[in-house]
C-alpha positions in Angstrom: 0.0 0.0 -0.4 1.3 3.3 -0.7 1.9 5.8 2.1 0.6 8.9 3.1 3.8 10.4 3.5 4.7 9.8 -0.2 1.1 10.9 -1.4 1.9 14.2 0.8 4.9 14.7 -1.1 3.5 13.9 -4.3 0.6 16.3 -3.7 2.8 19.0 -2.2 4.7 19.1 -5.6 1.8 18.1 -8.4 -1.3 18.7 -6.5 -4.4 21.1 -6.8 -7.0 22.0 -4.8 -10.2 23.5 -6.3 -12.8 25.4 -4.9 -16.0 26.0 -7.4 -19.3 27.2 -7.6 -21.8 25.1 -9.8 -24.6 26.5 -10.8 -26.7 23.9 -12.3 -29.4 22.4 -11.3 -29.1 25.1 -8.4 -26.1 27.0 -6.9 -23.9 24.9 -4.6 -20.1 25.1 -3.8 -17.6 22.3 -4.5 -14.0 21.3 -3.7 -12.1 18.9 -5.8 -8.4 17.8 -5.6 -6.4 16.7 -8.5 -3.2 15.3 -9.3 -1.9 15.5 -12.8 1.2 13.5 -14.1 2.7 11.8 -17.0 3.1 8.3 -15.3 -0.1 6.7 -14.2 1.3 4.1 -11.7 1.2 6.4 -8.7 -2.0 7.9 -9.7 -3.3 4.4 -9.9 -2.0 3.8 -6.2 -3.5 6.6 -5.0 -7.4 5.7 -6.8 -6.8 2.3 -5.1 -6.2 3.8 -1.8 -8.6 7.0 -1.7 -10.9 6.3 -4.3 -12.0 9.0 -7.1 -11.2 8.7 -10.9 -8.4 8.7 -13.3 -8.6 10.4 -16.4 -6.2 10.2 -19.5 -5.7 12.9 -22.0 -3.4 13.5 -25.1 -2.3 17.1 -25.1 -1.7 18.6 -28.8 1.4 17.8 -30.5 4.1 15.6 -29.6 3.5 15.7 -25.8 3.4 13.1 -23.6 0.1 11.3 -22.7 -1.4 13.0 -19.3 -3.0 11.5 -16.3 -5.1 13.1 -13.7 -6.6 11.7 -10.7 -9.5 13.7 -9.3 -11.3 13.5 -5.9 -15.0 14.8 -5.3 -15.8 16.2 -2.1 -16.0 13.2 0.1 -13.1 11.4 -1.0 -11.2 14.6 -0.9 -11.9 15.5 2.6 -10.8 12.0 3.7 -7.5 12.3 1.4 -6.8 16.0 2.8 -7.0 14.6 6.4 -5.0 11.8 5.8 -1.8 14.0 4.2 -2.2 16.8 6.2 0.1 16.2 8.8 2.8 15.8 6.2 1.9 18.5 3.8 4.4 21.9 3.5 3.8 23.8 0.6 0.2 23.2 0.6 -0.6 22.7 4.0 -2.7 26.2 4.4 -4.7 25.5 1.4 -5.4 22.0 2.8 -6.3 23.5 6.0 -8.9 25.6 4.2 -10.2 23.0 1.9 -10.8 20.6 4.8 -12.6 23.3 6.8 -14.8 24.2 3.7 -15.6 20.6 3.3 -16.5 19.9 6.7 -19.1 22.6 6.2 -20.2 21.4 3.4 -20.8 17.8 4.6 -23.4 19.6 7.5 -27.2 19.5 6.4 -27.9 23.0 5.1 -29.9 24.1 8.1 -26.9 23.7 10.2 -24.5 25.5 7.7 -26.1 28.9 8.7 -26.6 30.5 12.3 -29.7 32.7 11.8 -30.1 33.7 15.6 -28.3 36.7 14.8 -31.0 37.9 12.4 -34.0 38.4 14.8 
């Protein structure tokens, strides 16, 4: 099995955290974690451990085939929590993403405090 330390180093160097707003069918927020690479083996190992999806695209010209591992919110939250103790470069971004993912995991009625509106 692939270690969390290796995954953290790989993510620190190659990974990205996206926070986005989706407007269809209604407005909602999402967080995605992605790691691209031209070598599929480590990304396959990450997928086996943390789930997600693995895509391949051929860039134009004579460039190498590019693989991209993508984690949607639930899997992204687990992955970020696992690797967070070992992150250096993306530690602050991971903290914000984990906080947002924790908030998004709550039922909508629990996300907002309406007591101050009275």
